[in-house]
PDB file with one MODEL, atoms N, CA, C and O in Angstrom:
MODEL        1
ATOM      1  N   MET A   1       0.850  -1.177   0.000  1.00  0.00           N
ATOM      2  CA  MET A   1       0.000   0.000   0.000  1.00  0.00           C
ATOM      3  C   MET A   1       0.898   1.243   0.000  1.00  0.00           C
ATOM      4  O   MET A   1       1.849   1.333   0.776  1.00  0.00           O
ATOM      5  N   THR A   2       0.590   2.175  -0.859  1.00  0.00           N
ATOM      6  CA  THR A   2       1.359   3.410  -0.961  1.00  0.00           C
ATOM      7  C   THR A   2       0.898   4.400   0.103  1.00  0.00           C
ATOM      8  O   THR A   2      -0.300   4.590   0.307  1.00  0.00           O
ATOM      9  N   THR A   3       1.852   5.024   0.774  1.00  0.00           N
ATOM     10  CA  THR A   3       1.510   6.067   1.739  1.00  0.00           C
ATOM     11  C   THR A   3       1.383   7.398   1.005  1.00  0.00           C
ATOM     12  O   THR A   3       1.834   7.533  -0.132  1.00  0.00           O
ATOM     13  N   ALA A   4       0.771   8.370   1.657  1.00  0.00           N
ATOM     14  CA  ALA A   4       0.651   9.701   1.078  1.00  0.00           C
ATOM     15  C   ALA A   4       2.031  10.287   0.806  1.00  0.00           C
ATOM     16  O   ALA A   4       2.249  10.896  -0.242  1.00  0.00           O
ATOM     17  N   ARG A   5       2.947  10.112   1.722  1.00  0.00           N
ATOM     18  CA  ARG A   5       4.304  10.650   1.548  1.00  0.00           C
ATOM     19  C   ARG A   5       4.993  10.033   0.327  1.00  0.00           C
ATOM     20  O   ARG A   5       5.616  10.748  -0.458  1.00  0.00           O
ATOM     21  N   GLU A   6       4.884   8.719   0.164  1.00  0.00           N
ATOM     22  CA  GLU A   6       5.485   8.050  -0.992  1.00  0.00           C
ATOM     23  C   GLU A   6       4.877   8.555  -2.301  1.00  0.00           C
ATOM     24  O   GLU A   6       5.595   8.806  -3.268  1.00  0.00           O
ATOM     25  N   PHE A   7       3.569   8.701  -2.326  1.00  0.00           N
ATOM     26  CA  PHE A   7       2.909   9.206  -3.530  1.00  0.00           C
ATOM     27  C   PHE A   7       3.399  10.615  -3.845  1.00  0.00           C
ATOM     28  O   PHE A   7       3.748  10.912  -4.988  1.00  0.00           O
ATOM     29  N   ASN A   8       3.427  11.476  -2.842  1.00  0.00           N
ATOM     30  CA  ASN A   8       3.844  12.865  -3.052  1.00  0.00           C
ATOM     31  C   ASN A   8       5.309  12.982  -3.461  1.00  0.00           C
ATOM     32  O   ASN A   8       5.672  13.895  -4.202  1.00  0.00           O
ATOM     33  N   ASP A   9       6.148  12.076  -2.989  1.00  0.00           N
ATOM     34  CA  ASP A   9       7.570  12.095  -3.353  1.00  0.00           C
ATOM     35  C   ASP A   9       7.782  11.850  -4.843  1.00  0.00           C
ATOM     36  O   ASP A   9       8.776  12.302  -5.411  1.00  0.00           O
ATOM     37  N   HIS A  10       6.860  11.141  -5.475  1.00  0.00           N
ATOM     38  CA  HIS A  10       7.015  10.769  -6.884  1.00  0.00           C
ATOM     39  C   HIS A  10       6.018  11.429  -7.825  1.00  0.00           C
ATOM     40  O   HIS A  10       6.214  11.418  -9.040  1.00  0.00           O
ATOM     41  N   HIS A  11       4.941  12.009  -7.274  1.00  0.00           N
ATOM     42  CA  HIS A  11       3.860  12.538  -8.115  1.00  0.00           C
ATOM     43  C   HIS A  11       3.411  13.908  -7.603  1.00  0.00           C
ATOM     44  O   HIS A  11       2.608  13.984  -6.674  1.00  0.00           O
ATOM     45  N   PRO A  12       3.922  14.990  -8.200  1.00  0.00           N
ATOM     46  CA  PRO A  12       3.532  16.329  -7.754  1.00  0.00           C
ATOM     47  C   PRO A  12       2.091  16.651  -8.148  1.00  0.00           C
ATOM     48  O   PRO A  12       1.489  15.965  -8.974  1.00  0.00           O
ATOM     49  N   VAL A  13       1.560  17.695  -7.545  1.00  0.00           N
ATOM     50  CA  VAL A  13       0.239  18.195  -7.936  1.00  0.00           C
ATOM     51  C   VAL A  13       0.268  18.466  -9.436  1.00  0.00           C
ATOM     52  O   VAL A  13       1.230  19.035  -9.951  1.00  0.00           O
ATOM     53  N   GLY A  14      -0.790  18.057 -10.134  1.00  0.00           N
ATOM     54  CA  GLY A  14      -0.864  18.213 -11.578  1.00  0.00           C
ATOM     55  C   GLY A  14      -0.523  16.940 -12.334  1.00  0.00           C
ATOM     56  O   GLY A  14      -0.552  16.924 -13.565  1.00  0.00           O
ATOM     57  N   THR A  15      -0.199  15.869 -11.610  1.00  0.00           N
ATOM     58  CA  THR A  15       0.120  14.588 -12.242  1.00  0.00           C
ATOM     59  C   THR A  15      -1.121  14.037 -12.951  1.00  0.00           C
ATOM     60  O   THR A  15      -2.197  13.996 -12.355  1.00  0.00           O
ATOM     61  N   PRO A  16      -0.991  13.616 -14.209  1.00  0.00           N
ATOM     62  CA  PRO A  16      -2.125  12.986 -14.896  1.00  0.00           C
ATOM     63  C   PRO A  16      -2.442  11.628 -14.258  1.00  0.00           C
ATOM     64  O   PRO A  16      -1.546  10.830 -13.983  1.00  0.00           O
ATOM     65  N   VAL A  17      -3.725  11.391 -14.033  1.00  0.00           N
ATOM     66  CA  VAL A  17      -4.163  10.144 -13.411  1.00  0.00           C
ATOM     67  C   VAL A  17      -5.443   9.629 -14.057  1.00  0.00           C
ATOM     68  O   VAL A  17      -6.188  10.377 -14.691  1.00  0.00           O
ATOM     69  N   ALA A  18      -5.675   8.346 -13.883  1.00  0.00           N
ATOM     70  CA  ALA A  18      -6.964   7.719 -14.142  1.00  0.00           C
ATOM     71  C   ALA A  18      -7.542   7.449 -12.757  1.00  0.00           C
ATOM     72  O   ALA A  18      -6.989   6.658 -11.992  1.00  0.00           O
ATOM     73  N   ALA A  19      -8.648   8.101 -12.438  1.00  0.00           N
ATOM     74  CA  ALA A  19      -9.248   7.991 -11.112  1.00  0.00           C
ATOM     75  C   ALA A  19     -10.527   7.162 -11.184  1.00  0.00           C
ATOM     76  O   ALA A  19     -11.333   7.320 -12.100  1.00  0.00           O
ATOM     77  N   PHE A  20     -10.697   6.290 -10.220  1.00  0.00           N
ATOM     78  CA  PHE A  20     -11.879   5.444 -10.108  1.00  0.00           C
ATOM     79  C   PHE A  20     -12.564   5.807  -8.785  1.00  0.00           C
ATOM     80  O   PHE A  20     -12.352   5.132  -7.778  1.00  0.00           O
ATOM     81  N   PRO A  21     -13.390   6.876  -8.776  1.00  0.00           N
ATOM     82  CA  PRO A  21     -13.938   7.390  -7.517  1.00  0.00           C
ATOM     83  C   PRO A  21     -14.750   6.394  -6.693  1.00  0.00           C
ATOM     84  O   PRO A  21     -14.648   6.384  -5.466  1.00  0.00           O
ATOM     85  N   ILE A  22     -15.551   5.560  -7.345  1.00  0.00           N
ATOM     86  CA  ILE A  22     -16.411   4.643  -6.594  1.00  0.00           C
ATOM     87  C   ILE A  22     -15.878   3.222  -6.666  1.00  0.00           C
ATOM     88  O   ILE A  22     -15.608   2.604  -5.637  1.00  0.00           O
ATOM     89  N   THR A  23     -15.726   2.705  -7.875  1.00  0.00           N
ATOM     90  CA  THR A  23     -15.270   1.333  -8.068  1.00  0.00           C
ATOM     91  C   THR A  23     -14.437   1.243  -9.342  1.00  0.00           C
ATOM     92  O   THR A  23     -14.642   2.018 -10.276  1.00  0.00           O
ATOM     93  N   ARG A  24     -13.520   0.322  -9.379  1.00  0.00           N
ATOM     94  CA  ARG A  24     -12.684   0.137 -10.563  1.00  0.00           C
ATOM     95  C   ARG A  24     -13.460  -0.534 -11.702  1.00  0.00           C
ATOM     96  O   ARG A  24     -12.931  -0.676 -12.804  1.00  0.00           O
ATOM     97  N   ASP A  25     -14.693  -0.943 -11.453  1.00  0.00           N
ATOM     98  CA  ASP A  25     -15.524  -1.545 -12.496  1.00  0.00           C
ATOM     99  C   ASP A  25     -16.126  -0.502 -13.425  1.00  0.00           C
ATOM    100  O   ASP A  25     -16.639  -0.850 -14.488  1.00  0.00           O
ATOM    101  N   GLU A  26     -16.075   0.756 -13.049  1.00  0.00           N
ATOM    102  CA  GLU A  26     -16.628   1.837 -13.859  1.00  0.00           C
ATOM    103  C   GLU A  26     -15.514   2.471 -14.690  1.00  0.00           C
ATOM    104  O   GLU A  26     -14.338   2.337 -14.349  1.00  0.00           O
ATOM    105  N   PRO A  27     -15.871   3.164 -15.784  1.00  0.00           N
ATOM    106  CA  PRO A  27     -14.834   3.849 -16.573  1.00  0.00           C
ATOM    107  C   PRO A  27     -14.114   4.887 -15.709  1.00  0.00           C
ATOM    108  O   PRO A  27     -14.736   5.520 -14.856  1.00  0.00           O
ATOM    109  N   PRO A  28     -12.812   5.065 -15.923  1.00  0.00           N
ATOM    110  CA  PRO A  28     -12.062   6.024 -15.104  1.00  0.00           C
ATOM    111  C   PRO A  28     -12.324   7.462 -15.517  1.00  0.00           C
ATOM    112  O   PRO A  28     -12.731   7.745 -16.644  1.00  0.00           O
ATOM    113  N   LEU A  29     -12.083   8.350 -14.585  1.00  0.00           N
ATOM    114  CA  LEU A  29     -12.070   9.785 -14.835  1.00  0.00           C
ATOM    115  C   LEU A  29     -10.626  10.136 -15.168  1.00  0.00           C
ATOM    116  O   LEU A  29      -9.749  10.039 -14.309  1.00  0.00           O
ATOM    117  N   LEU A  30     -10.370  10.547 -16.423  1.00  0.00           N
ATOM    118  CA  LEU A  30      -9.011  10.930 -16.825  1.00  0.00           C
ATOM    119  C   LEU A  30      -8.823  12.391 -16.473  1.00  0.00           C
ATOM    120  O   LEU A  30      -9.480  13.259 -17.049  1.00  0.00           O
ATOM    121  N   THR A  31      -7.939  12.670 -15.540  1.00  0.00           N
ATOM    122  CA  THR A  31      -7.824  13.991 -14.949  1.00  0.00           C
ATOM    123  C   THR A  31      -6.411  14.197 -14.415  1.00  0.00           C
ATOM    124  O   THR A  31      -5.494  13.460 -14.777  1.00  0.00           O
ATOM    125  N   THR A  32      -6.237  15.192 -13.557  1.00  0.00           N
ATOM    126  CA  THR A  32      -4.960  15.452 -12.895  1.00  0.00           C
ATOM    127  C   THR A  32      -5.209  15.678 -11.402  1.00  0.00           C
ATOM    128  O   THR A  32      -6.305  16.051 -10.983  1.00  0.00           O
ATOM    129  N   THR A  33      -4.158  15.441 -10.617  1.00  0.00           N
ATOM    130  CA  THR A  33      -4.291  15.690  -9.183  1.00  0.00           C
ATOM    131  C   THR A  33      -4.368  17.194  -8.933  1.00  0.00           C
ATOM    132  O   THR A  33      -3.746  17.985  -9.642  1.00  0.00           O
ATOM    133  N   ARG A  34      -5.132  17.574  -7.926  1.00  0.00           N
ATOM    134  CA  ARG A  34      -5.242  19.000  -7.588  1.00  0.00           C
ATOM    135  C   ARG A  34      -4.744  19.319  -6.187  1.00  0.00           C
ATOM    136  O   ARG A  34      -4.695  20.485  -5.795  1.00  0.00           O
ATOM    137  N   THR A  35      -4.375  18.291  -5.433  1.00  0.00           N
ATOM    138  CA  THR A  35      -3.793  18.482  -4.101  1.00  0.00           C
ATOM    139  C   THR A  35      -2.712  17.431  -3.894  1.00  0.00           C
ATOM    140  O   THR A  35      -2.669  16.432  -4.610  1.00  0.00           O
ATOM    141  N   PRO A  36      -1.845  17.652  -2.921  1.00  0.00           N
ATOM    142  CA  PRO A  36      -0.984  16.555  -2.501  1.00  0.00           C
ATOM    143  C   PRO A  36      -1.853  15.481  -1.828  1.00  0.00           C
ATOM    144  O   PRO A  36      -2.947  15.776  -1.347  1.00  0.00           O
ATOM    145  N   ALA A  37      -1.369  14.263  -1.798  1.00  0.00           N
ATOM    146  CA  ALA A  37      -2.077  13.194  -1.084  1.00  0.00           C
ATOM    147  C   ALA A  37      -1.964  13.438   0.419  1.00  0.00           C
ATOM    148  O   ALA A  37      -1.026  14.082   0.889  1.00  0.00           O
ATOM    149  N   TRP A  38      -2.933  12.915   1.161  1.00  0.00           N
ATOM    150  CA  TRP A  38      -2.891  12.989   2.619  1.00  0.00           C
ATOM    151  C   TRP A  38      -3.529  11.723   3.170  1.00  0.00           C
ATOM    152  O   TRP A  38      -4.174  10.970   2.440  1.00  0.00           O
ATOM    153  N   GLU A  39      -3.342  11.499   4.455  1.00  0.00           N
ATOM    154  CA  GLU A  39      -3.899  10.312   5.092  1.00  0.00           C
ATOM    155  C   GLU A  39      -5.047  10.701   5.998  1.00  0.00           C
ATOM    156  O   GLU A  39      -4.953  11.637   6.792  1.00  0.00           O
ATOM    157  N   LEU A  40      -6.145   9.949   5.857  1.00  0.00           N
ATOM    158  CA  LEU A  40      -7.308  10.156   6.707  1.00  0.00           C
ATOM    159  C   LEU A  40      -7.000   9.641   8.106  1.00  0.00           C
ATOM    160  O   LEU A  40      -5.999   8.955   8.311  1.00  0.00           O
ATOM    161  N   GLY A  41      -7.846   9.963   9.055  1.00  0.00           N
ATOM    162  CA  GLY A  41      -7.625   9.567  10.443  1.00  0.00           C
ATOM    163  C   GLY A  41      -7.427   8.081  10.651  1.00  0.00           C
ATOM    164  O   GLY A  41      -6.686   7.676  11.547  1.00  0.00           O
ATOM    165  N   HIS A  42      -8.071   7.266   9.844  1.00  0.00           N
ATOM    166  CA  HIS A  42      -7.927   5.810   9.993  1.00  0.00           C
ATOM    167  C   HIS A  42      -6.806   5.249   9.135  1.00  0.00           C
ATOM    168  O   HIS A  42      -6.618   4.033   9.088  1.00  0.00           O
ATOM    169  N   GLY A  43      -6.040   6.130   8.441  1.00  0.00           N
ATOM    170  CA  GLY A  43      -4.844   5.703   7.741  1.00  0.00           C
ATOM    171  C   GLY A  43      -4.935   5.557   6.237  1.00  0.00           C
ATOM    172  O   GLY A  43      -3.909   5.361   5.585  1.00  0.00           O
ATOM    173  N   THR A  44      -6.142   5.645   5.651  1.00  0.00           N
ATOM    174  CA  THR A  44      -6.264   5.526   4.200  1.00  0.00           C
ATOM    175  C   THR A  44      -5.673   6.759   3.531  1.00  0.00           C
ATOM    176  O   THR A  44      -6.010   7.889   3.885  1.00  0.00           O
ATOM    177  N   ALA A  45      -4.791   6.536   2.564  1.00  0.00           N
ATOM    178  CA  ALA A  45      -4.184   7.640   1.812  1.00  0.00           C
ATOM    179  C   ALA A  45      -5.111   8.010   0.653  1.00  0.00           C
ATOM    180  O   ALA A  45      -5.581   7.139  -0.078  1.00  0.00           O
ATOM    181  N   VAL A  46      -5.369   9.317   0.492  1.00  0.00           N
ATOM    182  CA  VAL A  46      -6.269   9.817  -0.539  1.00  0.00           C
ATOM    183  C   VAL A  46      -5.646  11.022  -1.229  1.00  0.00           C
ATOM    184  O   VAL A  46      -4.695  11.620  -0.726  1.00  0.00           O
ATOM    185  N   VAL A  47      -6.201  11.372  -2.398  1.00  0.00           N
ATOM    186  CA  VAL A  47      -5.780  12.560  -3.126  1.00  0.00           C
ATOM    187  C   VAL A  47      -7.005  13.158  -3.799  1.00  0.00           C
ATOM    188  O   VAL A  47      -7.934  12.428  -4.145  1.00  0.00           O
ATOM    189  N   SER A  48      -7.023  14.476  -3.992  1.00  0.00           N
ATOM    190  CA  SER A  48      -8.102  15.135  -4.729  1.00  0.00           C
ATOM    191  C   SER A  48      -7.693  15.311  -6.172  1.00  0.00           C
ATOM    192  O   SER A  48      -6.528  15.563  -6.478  1.00  0.00           O
ATOM    193  N   VAL A  49      -8.675  15.174  -7.064  1.00  0.00           N
ATOM    194  CA  VAL A  49      -8.421  15.338  -8.485  1.00  0.00           C
ATOM    195  C   VAL A  49      -9.396  16.361  -9.062  1.00  0.00           C
ATOM    196  O   VAL A  49     -10.458  16.613  -8.493  1.00  0.00           O
ATOM    197  N   HIS A  50      -9.024  16.941 -10.186  1.00  0.00           N
ATOM    198  CA  HIS A  50      -9.918  17.872 -10.873  1.00  0.00           C
ATOM    199  C   HIS A  50     -11.132  17.104 -11.384  1.00  0.00           C
ATOM    200  O   HIS A  50     -10.996  16.022 -11.954  1.00  0.00           O
ATOM    201  N   GLY A  51     -12.325  17.674 -11.175  1.00  0.00           N
ATOM    202  CA  GLY A  51     -13.544  17.064 -11.670  1.00  0.00           C
ATOM    203  C   GLY A  51     -14.258  16.169 -10.688  1.00  0.00           C
ATOM    204  O   GLY A  51     -15.257  15.540 -11.036  1.00  0.00           O
ATOM    205  N   TYR A  52     -13.757  16.098  -9.444  1.00  0.00           N
ATOM    206  CA  TYR A  52     -14.396  15.269  -8.436  1.00  0.00           C
ATOM    207  C   TYR A  52     -14.216  15.927  -7.080  1.00  0.00           C
ATOM    208  O   TYR A  52     -13.111  16.336  -6.723  1.00  0.00           O
ATOM    209  N   ALA A  53     -15.299  16.029  -6.327  1.00  0.00           N
ATOM    210  CA  ALA A  53     -15.236  16.640  -4.996  1.00  0.00           C
ATOM    211  C   ALA A  53     -14.803  15.594  -3.976  1.00  0.00           C
ATOM    212  O   ALA A  53     -15.326  14.479  -3.966  1.00  0.00           O
ATOM    213  N   GLY A  54     -13.859  15.945  -3.127  1.00  0.00           N
ATOM    214  CA  GLY A  54     -13.411  15.042  -2.080  1.00  0.00           C
ATOM    215  C   GLY A  54     -12.177  14.272  -2.482  1.00  0.00           C
ATOM    216  O   GLY A  54     -11.637  14.452  -3.573  1.00  0.00           O
ATOM    217  N   GLY A  55     -11.743  13.417  -1.590  1.00  0.00           N
ATOM    218  CA  GLY A  55     -10.544  12.619  -1.840  1.00  0.00           C
ATOM    219  C   GLY A  55     -10.882  11.248  -2.388  1.00  0.00           C
ATOM    220  O   GLY A  55     -11.944  10.696  -2.101  1.00  0.00           O
ATOM    221  N   ILE A  56      -9.976  10.706  -3.175  1.00  0.00           N
ATOM    222  CA  ILE A  56     -10.112   9.358  -3.729  1.00  0.00           C
ATOM    223  C   ILE A  56      -8.943   8.541  -3.200  1.00  0.00           C
ATOM    224  O   ILE A  56      -7.797   8.987  -3.239  1.00  0.00           O
ATOM    225  N   ALA A  57      -9.235   7.350  -2.708  1.00  0.00           N
ATOM    226  CA  ALA A  57      -8.189   6.478  -2.167  1.00  0.00           C
ATOM    227  C   ALA A  57      -7.121   6.218  -3.224  1.00  0.00           C
ATOM    228  O   ALA A  57      -7.437   6.016  -4.397  1.00  0.00           O
ATOM    229  N   LEU A  58      -5.866   6.222  -2.809  1.00  0.00           N
ATOM    230  CA  LEU A  58      -4.778   5.963  -3.748  1.00  0.00           C
ATOM    231  C   LEU A  58      -4.882   4.581  -4.386  1.00  0.00           C
ATOM    232  O   LEU A  58      -4.314   4.351  -5.454  1.00  0.00           O
ATOM    233  N   THR A  59      -5.592   3.670  -3.754  1.00  0.00           N
ATOM    234  CA  THR A  59      -5.817   2.359  -4.359  1.00  0.00           C
ATOM    235  C   THR A  59      -6.722   2.460  -5.581  1.00  0.00           C
ATOM    236  O   THR A  59      -6.833   1.508  -6.354  1.00  0.00           O
ATOM    237  N   HIS A  60      -7.371   3.612  -5.759  1.00  0.00           N
ATOM    238  CA  HIS A  60      -8.261   3.850  -6.898  1.00  0.00           C
ATOM    239  C   HIS A  60      -7.695   4.914  -7.836  1.00  0.00           C
ATOM    240  O   HIS A  60      -8.433   5.534  -8.602  1.00  0.00           O
ATOM    241  N   ILE A  61      -6.390   5.118  -7.768  1.00  0.00           N
ATOM    242  CA  ILE A  61      -5.691   6.088  -8.621  1.00  0.00           C
ATOM    243  C   ILE A  61      -4.587   5.372  -9.384  1.00  0.00           C
ATOM    244  O   ILE A  61      -3.757   4.686  -8.789  1.00  0.00           O
ATOM    245  N   ASP A  62      -4.581   5.533 -10.708  1.00  0.00           N
ATOM    246  CA  ASP A  62      -3.481   5.053 -11.549  1.00  0.00           C
ATOM    247  C   ASP A  62      -2.848   6.273 -12.206  1.00  0.00           C
ATOM    248  O   ASP A  62      -3.541   7.065 -12.843  1.00  0.00           O
ATOM    249  N   THR A  63      -1.540   6.427 -12.055  1.00  0.00           N
ATOM    250  CA  THR A  63      -0.873   7.538 -12.728  1.00  0.00           C
ATOM    251  C   THR A  63      -0.767   7.233 -14.215  1.00  0.00           C
ATOM    252  O   THR A  63      -0.678   6.073 -14.619  1.00  0.00           O
ATOM    253  N   ARG A  64      -0.780   8.294 -15.027  1.00  0.00           N
ATOM    254  CA  ARG A  64      -0.698   8.163 -16.483  1.00  0.00           C
ATOM    255  C   ARG A  64       0.499   8.951 -16.991  1.00  0.00           C
ATOM    256  O   ARG A  64       0.989   9.866 -16.329  1.00  0.00           O
ATOM    257  N   THR A  65       0.956   8.580 -18.169  1.00  0.00           N
ATOM    258  CA  THR A  65       2.006   9.345 -18.839  1.00  0.00           C
ATOM    259  C   THR A  65       1.369  10.580 -19.446  1.00  0.00           C
ATOM    260  O   THR A  65       0.334  10.470 -20.103  1.00  0.00           O
ATOM    261  N   PRO A  66       1.954  11.751 -19.247  1.00  0.00           N
ATOM    262  CA  PRO A  66       1.373  12.959 -19.836  1.00  0.00           C
ATOM    263  C   PRO A  66       1.311  12.836 -21.365  1.00  0.00           C
ATOM    264  O   PRO A  66       2.214  12.289 -21.997  1.00  0.00           O
ATOM    265  N   GLU A  67       0.230  13.354 -21.935  1.00  0.00           N
ATOM    266  CA  GLU A  67       0.101  13.358 -23.389  1.00  0.00           C
ATOM    267  C   GLU A  67       0.991  14.439 -23.959  1.00  0.00           C
ATOM    268  O   GLU A  67       1.053  15.539 -23.408  1.00  0.00           O
ATOM    269  N   PRO A  68       1.694  14.149 -25.070  1.00  0.00           N
ATOM    270  CA  PRO A  68       2.529  15.181 -25.679  1.00  0.00           C
ATOM    271  C   PRO A  68       1.642  16.267 -26.275  1.00  0.00           C
ATOM    272  O   PRO A  68       0.507  15.998 -26.669  1.00  0.00           O
ATOM    273  N   PRO A  69       2.155  17.493 -26.343  1.00  0.00           N
ATOM    274  CA  PRO A  69       1.367  18.575 -26.934  1.00  0.00           C
ATOM    275  C   PRO A  69       1.067  18.270 -28.392  1.00  0.00           C
ATOM    276  O   PRO A  69       1.888  17.696 -29.108  1.00  0.00           O
ATOM    277  N   HIS A  70      -0.128  18.666 -28.814  1.00  0.00           N
ATOM    278  CA  HIS A  70      -0.509  18.460 -30.213  1.00  0.00           C
ATOM    279  C   HIS A  70       0.187  19.495 -31.083  1.00  0.00           C
ATOM    280  O   HIS A  70       0.215  20.683 -30.762  1.00  0.00           O
ATOM    281  N   SER A  71       0.740  19.030 -32.176  1.00  0.00           N
ATOM    282  CA  SER A  71       1.373  19.977 -33.100  1.00  0.00           C
ATOM    283  C   SER A  71       0.425  20.220 -34.263  1.00  0.00           C
ATOM    284  O   SER A  71      -0.297  19.321 -34.696  1.00  0.00           O
ATOM    285  N   THR A  72       0.440  21.414 -34.746  1.00  0.00           N
ATOM    286  CA  THR A  72      -0.402  21.759 -35.896  1.00  0.00           C
ATOM    287  C   THR A  72       0.494  21.943 -37.111  1.00  0.00           C
ATOM    288  O   THR A  72       1.565  22.540 -37.013  1.00  0.00           O
ATOM    289  N   PRO A  73       0.055  21.430 -38.255  1.00  0.00           N
ATOM    290  CA  PRO A  73       0.883  21.547 -39.459  1.00  0.00           C
ATOM    291  C   PRO A  73       0.945  22.960 -39.979  1.00  0.00           C
ATOM    292  O   PRO A  73       1.604  23.219 -40.987  1.00  0.00           O
TER     293      PRO A  73
ENDMDL
END
């Protein structure tokens, strides 16, 4: 299990992610982190993402490779 500190050490705010707010059986929300990760009182590590209110458990976050900028001919 990844801790909030470990996540933050490798993934700054603005990291592209696939977020599964409720269950991994649903399509992901492709977005970016909007806060550093933190740990709830009972120890679950969570992070906030753009497009969703509240924190999402890091077990429901997959980091993505940033898309390269589109070039126009």
